[in-house]
C-alpha positions, 0 to 999 in steps of 0.5 A: 803668443801675448802682444802688447794690444794697447797703451792707454794714459788714464784719464784721472792720473796723467801719470799713469798707464792700462796695458792691455795683451791681447786686448784684454787689460794687463796691469797698471804702472807708471808712464814712465816704465813704458819709456825704461822697459820701451813698451810698445803696441804690438809688441810681442812679449812675455807676460809672466816676464814683463810683470816681474819686471813692472811688478819689481819695479812699483814696488822700489817706486811705492817703498820710495815713496813711503820712505819720503812721507815717513822722511817727514813726519811719523806714520801709521800703517793706515795712513801710508795705506791710503797715501800710497793707495792712489798710485799703487795696487793693495798688493804692492802695498802690502808688501811695503807695509813688510818691509817697514815693519820689518825695518821699524820703519812703522809701529803703531804701538810706538806711534801711538805711545809717542803720540800720549807722551806728546799729548800729555807733556805738552799739549796738557791733553785729556784722555778723550782729546788723546782717543780722538787723535789717536784714531785721527792718526789711523791708531787702530782701537785695539792700539789706542786702549793699550796706549791710554791704559798707561796714562798716569789718572794723578798727571791728568788731573794736575794736567786739568789743574794746570789749564784751569788755572791759568785761563782762570787768571784771565776771568777771574773777575767774571760772574762764578758762575760764568768762570764754572762755565766757561772753565768747564767748556775748556777742560772738557774741549782739552778732553778731560772726563766729568769727574776731572773736570768737576774735581778740579774746579771745586777744588780751584774755586772751593764752590761745588753748588754748580753742576758741570 
């Protein structure tokens, strides 16, 4: 016979409780589900049926939370998992991720390409900066490599040229060595490689006796 022997509020998360059956931990759920299913200490229950009911409800809550997060901004699988991990079990999260994948709510390859396009066309970033941004968004290394490989080197060069000219107009009256240094630092911060920076600055300054 299965009897609920304790319903205990969690110390770190007051919205959740731990349920014990026959003095053994059974599962953790949101406090509101205790009231939804009228669960009480001393209640005799069918463990399998109760677990199925609670699992289904936790899945719905996890799915709704994930969809709410995605309604505000695109997310990678890793970030969705992180945002759900404090409230839901691993099995529930994996079930939600399956739903999101199957219904095209998450697609890391597509997200990586969107980030690349934004970084190239709007932010004028170089590959190194884009790699960093993709990593911080939770994109895995394989998808990062694939997305980066599609970047047109000519477009990247033109972006570096655009940024360098824009900054050069503000500092062109300074010492030429300082101009070279400041432009180099600016382009490095924006994620451009040594070779790209050197080529751009030599073209702008007509000047190649300084090493970056």
